[in-house]
VMD Tcl script that draws the C-alpha trace (Angstrom):
set ca {
  {0.13 -0.09 0.02}
  {1.17 3.24 -1.10}
  {2.12 6.01 1.77}
  {1.89 9.62 1.74}
  {3.97 11.95 4.34}
  {1.16 14.67 5.36}
  {2.44 17.88 7.54}
  {-0.37 18.93 9.78}
  {-0.19 22.18 11.26}
  {-1.48 23.19 14.78}
  {-2.14 26.47 16.22}
  {-2.79 28.32 19.45}
  {-3.37 26.14 22.57}
  {-2.67 22.99 20.59}
  {0.85 23.60 19.88}
  {2.29 23.37 23.41}
  {0.35 20.06 23.76}
  {1.99 18.64 20.36}
  {5.29 20.38 21.35}
  {5.76 21.86 17.84}
  {3.95 23.74 15.10}
  {4.23 21.22 12.52}
  {3.73 17.10 12.87}
  {4.77 14.96 9.77}
  {2.47 11.73 9.52}
  {2.93 8.56 7.36}
  {-0.55 7.88 6.37}
  {-1.87 5.01 3.69}
  {-3.24 6.27 0.69}
  {-7.21 6.94 0.72}
  {-7.12 7.99 4.31}
  {-10.04 10.34 5.41}
  {-9.82 13.47 7.78}
  {-11.38 11.76 10.80}
  {-8.81 8.59 10.24}
  {-5.72 10.92 10.18}
  {-7.07 12.44 13.72}
  {-7.82 8.97 15.23}
  {-4.52 7.98 14.27}
  {-2.75 11.09 15.29}
  {-4.00 10.91 19.06}
  {-2.47 7.45 18.85}
  {0.72 9.04 18.93}
  {-0.27 12.10 21.27}
  {-2.81 10.82 23.63}
  {-3.00 14.14 25.43}
  {-4.75 15.47 22.11}
  {-7.58 12.95 22.30}
  {-9.66 14.98 24.85}
  {-8.84 18.08 22.66}
  {-9.98 16.67 19.31}
  {-12.09 13.83 19.90}
  {-15.54 13.08 21.85}
  {-16.40 9.88 23.25}
  {-17.51 8.20 20.39}
  {-14.23 8.91 18.40}
  {-15.72 11.89 16.41}
  {-14.18 15.21 15.85}
  {-15.25 17.89 18.12}
  {-17.54 20.52 16.51}
  {-16.10 23.22 18.42}
  {-12.47 22.49 16.79}
  {-11.51 23.93 13.18}
  {-10.03 21.41 10.41}
  {-8.78 22.84 7.35}
  {-7.81 21.29 4.22}
  {-6.21 23.26 1.78}
  {-7.59 26.56 3.75}
  {-11.33 25.50 3.46}
  {-12.92 24.14 6.77}
  {-13.81 20.29 6.33}
  {-17.22 20.98 7.98}
  {-18.36 22.86 4.50}
  {-16.64 20.27 2.37}
  {-19.00 17.93 0.67}
  {-17.73 14.76 2.63}
  {-17.02 16.74 5.89}
  {-14.60 14.79 7.97}
  {-14.95 11.85 5.39}
  {-12.97 13.78 2.84}
  {-10.50 11.73 1.51}
  {-6.81 13.54 1.80}
  {-4.59 13.54 -0.99}
  {-0.61 13.91 -1.03}
  {-0.32 17.39 -1.70}
  {-3.08 18.38 0.94}
  {-2.40 20.92 3.70}
  {-4.05 20.25 6.78}
  {-4.31 22.86 9.74}
  {-6.13 22.16 13.03}
  {-7.30 25.31 15.18}
  {-9.13 25.29 18.72}
  {-11.82 27.99 18.92}
  {-10.78 31.50 18.95}
  {-11.90 33.86 21.53}
  {-10.99 37.48 21.94}
  {-12.61 40.79 21.78}
}
mol new
graphics top color blue
foreach p $ca { graphics top sphere $p radius 0.5 }
foreach p [lrange $ca 0 end-1] q [lrange $ca 1 end] { graphics top cylinder $p $q radius 0.2 }
display resetview
């Protein structure tokens, strides 16, 4: 099975948990966004409560972007299949004023 190296960028409060801005993951081809998150939290267990609910679904208040587009608004949402050239960014909710 072909593998893809994907860079996943983390922002704000997520960055200190991961310990860096960008994590490189080796993914099997055909992996979906939610599968990437589930695989990622196996390597970074502290991120599980930040990203997934008790049913292993991506938390709705978190933001997952594929090539600058929020997955929530893509046709397949978190079931979107990731390609080798895709750029992934994960943001926590942003507050402020």
